[in-house]
C-alpha positions in Angstrom: 19.6 93.3 214.7 21.6 96.3 213.7 25.3 95.9 212.7 26.4 97.8 215.9 24.2 95.7 218.2 25.5 92.5 216.7 29.1 93.6 217.0 28.7 94.7 220.6 27.0 91.4 221.6 29.7 89.3 219.9 32.4 91.2 221.8 30.7 90.4 225.1 29.4 86.9 224.4 32.5 85.4 222.8 35.8 84.6 224.6 38.3 87.4 223.9 41.7 86.9 222.2 44.8 87.3 224.4 46.8 90.4 224.8 46.2 93.7 223.0 43.9 92.1 220.3 41.0 92.3 222.8 41.7 95.9 223.6 41.9 96.7 219.8 38.5 94.9 219.2 36.8 97.0 221.9 38.3 100.2 220.7 36.7 99.6 217.3 33.3 100.2 218.8 33.9 102.1 222.1 35.4 105.5 222.7 38.3 105.5 225.1 37.3 106.5 227.7 33.6 105.6 227.4 31.1 107.0 229.8 29.2 104.2 231.7 26.3 105.2 233.9 27.8 108.7 234.3 31.4 107.7 235.0 34.3 107.8 232.5 35.8 104.3 232.1 38.9 103.3 230.2 38.3 100.6 227.5 40.8 98.5 229.4 38.2 98.2 232.2 35.6 97.0 229.8 37.9 94.3 228.6 38.6 93.3 232.2 34.8 93.1 232.8 34.3 91.0 229.7 37.1 88.6 230.7 35.6 88.4 234.2 32.2 87.6 232.7 33.7 84.6 230.8 35.5 83.4 234.0 32.2 83.5 236.0 29.9 82.1 233.3 30.0 79.2 230.8 27.5 78.6 227.9 26.8 82.3 227.6 24.0 83.3 225.4 21.8 86.3 224.7 18.3 86.8 223.5 17.5 90.3 222.2 13.9 91.1 223.2 13.7 94.6 221.8 16.0 97.1 220.0 15.5 100.6 218.7 18.0 102.8 216.9 17.4 106.4 216.2 19.8 109.3 215.4 23.0 107.7 216.9 21.2 106.2 219.9 20.7 102.4 220.3 18.5 100.9 222.9 18.7 97.2 223.5 16.6 95.1 225.9 18.0 91.6 226.2 18.3 88.6 228.4 21.8 87.1 229.0 22.0 83.5 230.1 24.8 81.3 231.4 26.0 78.7 233.8 27.8 80.2 236.9 31.1 78.3 236.9 33.6 80.8 238.5 33.8 83.5 241.0 31.5 86.5 240.4 32.1 90.0 241.8 28.9 91.7 242.8 27.8 94.6 245.0 27.5 92.1 247.8 31.0 90.8 247.4 32.3 87.8 245.5 29.9 84.9 244.9 31.4 81.4 244.5 30.1 79.3 241.6 27.1 77.1 242.5 26.9 75.8 238.9 23.4 77.2 238.4 22.0 78.4 235.2 21.0 82.1 235.5 19.4 84.7 233.4 19.6 88.5 233.8 17.4 91.0 232.1 19.2 94.2 230.9 18.5 97.4 229.1 21.4 99.2 227.5 21.0 102.8 226.2 24.0 103.5 224.0 25.0 106.8 222.4 26.9 105.9 219.3 27.5 108.6 216.8 29.3 107.1 213.8 28.9 103.6 215.3 31.3 104.4 218.1 29.8 104.1 221.6 30.6 107.2 223.7 28.0 106.8 226.4 26.3 103.8 228.0 23.5 103.7 230.4 22.9 100.2 231.8 20.0 99.0 233.9 20.3 95.3 234.8 18.1 93.1 237.1 21.0 92.5 239.6 18.6 91.6 242.4 17.0 88.9 240.2 20.5 87.5 239.3 21.6 87.5 243.0 18.4 85.7 243.9 19.0 83.0 241.2 22.5 82.5 242.5 21.3 82.0 246.1 23.1 85.1 247.3 19.9 86.7 248.6 16.5 85.4 249.6 13.5 87.3 248.5 10.7 87.3 251.2 7.1 87.6 250.1 5.2 90.5 251.6 2.0 89.9 253.4 -1.2 90.7 251.6 -2.7 92.5 254.6 
């Protein structure tokens, strides 16, 4: 795993320190603002998202399936696992915690000249996660 990938994953997987220390830790590796899926986002919002992740999930873990780094661009394919123990904001609204273990597959494409992330493109299997949490039911299609 590259140094940048390890640093980023530790930021998101480990509980954050209180106060401005978390903001300072994120600013070590993210530009402020950072562009996420085409939208400029203040680093404060990334910190809020990381905190929300730790409220919603316990026993967080990550398995990196693939990573490629070329000329200031890092691509990471990974699976994040955890037990859903707190409220989770989703595109369908807030989902209460059923206490289920879930796994979400994600691909991050990060532009990081000089090891500072300026742009992130994220593709996550949100439908798979919602299905695992019981928020949606997938209906098989007929084979006709």
